[in-house]
C-alpha positions in Angstrom: 126.8 79.9 104.3 126.9 83.1 106.1 123.7 85.1 106.1 125.4 88.3 104.7 126.7 86.4 101.7 123.2 84.9 101.1 121.7 88.4 101.3 124.3 89.7 98.9 123.6 87.0 96.4 119.8 87.7 96.7 120.5 91.4 96.1 122.2 90.4 92.9 119.1 88.4 91.8 120.2 84.9 92.8 117.0 82.8 93.0 118.7 80.1 95.1 119.6 82.8 97.7 115.9 84.0 97.8 114.8 80.4 98.4 117.4 80.0 101.1 116.2 83.2 102.9 112.6 82.0 102.6 113.5 78.6 104.1 115.5 80.2 106.9 113.0 82.8 108.0 109.5 81.5 106.9 108.7 79.8 110.2 109.8 82.7 112.3 107.7 85.3 110.4 104.8 83.0 110.0 104.8 82.0 113.7 105.0 85.7 114.7 102.1 86.6 112.5 100.1 83.5 113.6 100.4 84.7 117.2 99.3 88.2 116.2 96.4 87.3 113.9 95.3 84.0 115.4 94.3 83.0 111.8 96.4 80.6 109.7 95.2 82.0 106.3 95.9 85.7 107.3 99.3 84.7 108.8 100.2 82.9 105.5 99.0 85.7 103.3 100.9 88.3 105.4 104.0 86.1 105.4 103.9 85.7 101.6 103.4 89.5 101.2 106.2 90.2 103.6 108.7 88.1 101.7 107.5 89.6 98.4 108.0 93.1 99.7 111.4 92.2 101.3 112.7 90.6 98.1 111.5 93.6 96.1 113.3 96.0 98.5 116.3 93.8 99.5 118.7 96.4 98.1 117.4 98.7 100.8 118.2 96.3 103.6 120.6 97.8 106.2 123.0 95.1 107.3 123.5 96.9 110.7 120.2 95.3 111.7 119.3 91.6 112.0 117.6 90.3 108.8 114.8 88.7 110.8 114.1 92.0 112.6 113.8 93.7 109.2 111.4 91.0 108.0 109.3 91.3 111.2 109.0 95.0 110.8 107.8 94.5 107.2 105.3 91.9 108.5 104.0 94.3 111.1 103.4 96.9 108.4 101.7 94.5 106.1 99.4 93.4 109.0 98.6 97.0 109.8 97.7 97.7 106.2 95.5 94.6 106.1 93.7 95.7 109.2 93.1 99.2 107.8 91.7 97.7 104.6 89.4 95.5 106.6 88.3 98.3 108.8 87.6 100.6 105.9 85.5 97.9 104.2 83.5 97.3 107.5 82.5 100.9 107.9 80.8 102.4 104.9 79.1 105.7 105.3 75.4 105.6 104.5 72.7 108.1 104.5 69.5 107.4 106.5 67.7 106.9 103.1 70.3 104.4 101.9 70.1 102.6 105.2 66.3 102.4 105.0 66.6 101.1 101.4 69.1 98.5 102.5 66.7 97.1 105.1 63.9 96.9 102.6 65.8 94.9 100.0 63.8 91.7 99.5 66.2 89.7 97.3 69.9 89.6 97.9 70.7 87.2 95.0 72.9 88.6 92.3 71.0 90.1 89.4 71.6 89.0 85.8 73.8 92.0 85.3 75.8 91.2 88.5 76.3 87.6 87.2 77.4 88.9 83.8 79.9 91.3 85.3 81.3 88.6 87.6 81.6 86.2 84.7 83.4 88.8 82.5 85.8 89.6 85.3 86.5 86.0 85.9 87.0 85.4 82.2 89.4 88.3 82.0 91.3 87.0 85.0 91.6 83.6 83.4 93.0 85.2 80.2 95.6 86.9 82.3 96.4 83.6 84.1 96.9 81.9 80.7 99.7 84.3 80.0 101.7 82.8 82.8 104.1 79.8 82.4 102.3 76.5 83.0 103.8 75.8 86.4 102.7 79.2 87.6 99.2 78.6 86.2 99.1 75.3 88.1 99.9 76.8 91.5 97.4 79.6 91.0 94.7 77.1 90.0 95.4 74.8 93.0 95.6 77.6 95.5 92.8 80.0 94.4 90.4 77.9 92.4 90.7 74.5 94.2 91.5 76.3 97.5 94.2 73.8 98.5 96.5 74.7 101.4 100.2 75.1 100.7 100.9 71.7 102.2 98.3 70.1 100.0 99.7 71.8 96.9 103.2 70.6 97.9 102.0 67.0 98.2 100.0 67.1 94.9 103.0 68.5 93.0 105.4 66.3 94.9 107.6 69.4 95.7 109.0 70.9 98.9 106.7 73.3 100.7 109.3 76.1 100.2 109.2 75.7 96.4 105.4 75.9 96.4 105.6 79.1 98.5 108.2 80.7 96.2 106.3 79.6 93.0 103.1 81.1 94.3 104.8 84.3 95.4 106.3 84.7 91.9 103.1 83.7 90.2 101.2 86.4 92.1 103.8 89.0 91.3 103.9 88.1 87.6 100.1 88.1 87.4 99.9 91.5 89.0 102.4 92.8 86.4 100.3 91.3 83.6 97.1 92.9 85.0 98.8 96.3 85.4 100.0 96.0 81.8 103.7 96.2 82.4 
């Protein structure tokens, strides 16, 4: 099928069209980001976020440009955003007194309060995850709690890799909406 027709169907919400676009362009975007990041996990995360953003904004796609060029531009922006976030988290302004205190910390293990906060946050997250449909819960569980690769998830679920990627993309989007209370 012609790419313009697939994009038109995706613009109208056709899930099969979204899957087709993902299948057609995943390797190109992922390969581009893998060369840029030299890190498989970052490349996968950026590629997933790229398709998520592209599918959210597909109505804004200008057909005068190649679809893959549009995706690569989105991927570059996602990568830049990721680098900015990492850079910000690396450089935290500290006063000399705070710096001195940081060097004098004897025990870096989490306090009882830290553990309680972490457990409460995890408990809340699990409650949000339970609001998802079972097949979305499963991919979230396999990816983020069992830390399986996309390929391992596909093998375990006996599904095509592209289905796993789409499911995870949708699960993350739905989870974000639940967390934001939409």
